[in-house]
C-alpha positions, 0 to 999 in steps of 0.5 A, spaced: 520 486 461 521 490 468 515 492 471 514 498 477 509 496 483 509 494 490 507 487 492 505 486 499 505 479 502 505 476 509 511 471 508 515 470 502 512 463 501 505 466 501 501 465 495 496 470 497 499 478 495 496 485 494 500 488 488 499 495 486 502 499 480 502 505 477 496 509 477 492 509 470 490 517 471 492 522 475 489 522 482 484 528 483 481 526 490 482 521 496 482 513 494 475 509 495 479 504 498 484 505 504 489 499 506 490 499 513 496 495 516 497 493 524 504 494 526 505 493 533 510 498 536 510 502 529 508 509 529 500 510 527 498 515 522 496 516 515 502 515 510 502 515 502 506 510 498 510 513 492 504 513 487 500 517 492 496 512 495 493 513 502 495 507 507 494 507 515 498 504 520 495 502 527 498 499 533 
């Protein structure tokens, strides 16, 4: 069975991960939770994943 979603891990061997999948219903407003990612040298700002969920990159 093939599933659609995204898994974020610090290292490929890490047992801890954040898994997101397809939304259960269409988005009507901003998410209550927002993922913040620190990426040195990256371009800061707010972005959206393919499912329309917001995440923020800060340096």
